[in-house]
C-alpha angles and dihedrals in degrees: 000000000000117000113248109229115244127222116250114245113250111270095023104097095314116139112253115192113236114249114259112251112255090224090068092057099043141041117270115270092250094058097042096086091049090050090051091051094049091048092051091046092050092049090049091051091049092048090054091065094213114176125233110264097214126234130312089239089060095041090113099028096125093050091048090051092052099043123070098232094105096035106043120106143155136217123028125316137179134187121192115190131184125191116215101172138012103198104059095017116235125168139158129216137203113198128190129184127182139168099023121156095216104025123058118228110290141179124194139176121212138181132197132196123181142167131165093283106023134056122185121179130169137176134185126183132207090265092057098253109151128199131175141177131202128188127181127185108206092177138341087277104041125062125169123198133190125186124183136180127190113192130188090221125069114267094023095099121093145150129203127194120193140170132188127201117192116199130187094273103000144052131214124196132185124186133180121193118194096340119189120203092197102062101004093244122152138075121293122190130184129180139182127191121186133184111227096175134008088267105029132068129180129192150151136228123200124192121194116190125188119180096168141355092274099034118077134147133187125197130176132200126196119214137201131182125187119187133187119250091243093042093242095122135035128188123189138182133191120188130187118193090225087073107274125132131178122181128178136185126193125184129181103215095184139340089283106031128067129176130195140178131197129195122188119184127184115191102165122146092252099037138038121183143135136194128193122194132183128182143163136208125207119191116203126184097271101008146047126216124196128184128181136182127187138189091252092071098261120141117185137170136180130197120197114190124186113201092176136355088264100042132054134167126203134193123190132183137179132186124194107199096184094052094032093230136123142182137196135201138191129189140176129203120200122183122191129178136196091207124114121240087252092055090049094052093248097121107162121231113262113280095027126101120246115260117258 
């Protein structure tokens, strides 16, 4: 009979694994105090419940939405849009502009593609100028952006690279405009905005511009944002040490009425100037009215009327009392789609005909 092997008693020649060193499972003793301090600081910041202040780019978003600076136009304009898909969103646009005092007659074709994480937008005009925008959301806290423009004339070509990081109570932004890896020329912008209380945020923005090897310039701006507890008013200030100040104030008077004021002061050694602007926006059920007045004597207004979800009509006007000049603009926007009501989420209740 074959002998049955017997197990060796524990401690008599049996293999005992060596204990894992405690240094491999924990931080070194030198870094442990720093780790504890950082952990306590993070817990203290989280307990404060400070809100995210938003990005520096959107510091004056409410004021820009109320004023007419980004909406005013003159001449005749038409935008014809066609939606080809809802999820993901895909649409094409034909834009026409005529009889403008500042812009020559133009035609452009644009396309847009968007899903929850990616945005692609491109545009080309009748002269061959091409522009595009790409935005990618890697996570809720990290967003990368690329903007490019290819012009047919010298100096009209550019590229801009940008990345936003959104923390719990702060935002960091890095931006590169026409960077050159050969000589380091370009414009480099970095900004940081931090909430210090639930209503106050402070930040800084630094711009470094290098045109050539021996030509470089650095400027910084200091930012402040003060918000109401209920979010119905926002005041901002941006100061540059060279003598430039911009202050804004936005107030939501009611659910349909908003008012905003903007003050820009230049007190540089070679130039002294100041411009004050006040404006208001009134949202009706099917229209939006904006009005604006500034210290240079300009009075402007814009009415956007939506007759249907797919058709809108706008009228804009501006009078410059100091220069004794005026301009008027009209525009139409027509949107069509090849999607069925079911694809658009407009399924009628049972027993009712589909809308036409």
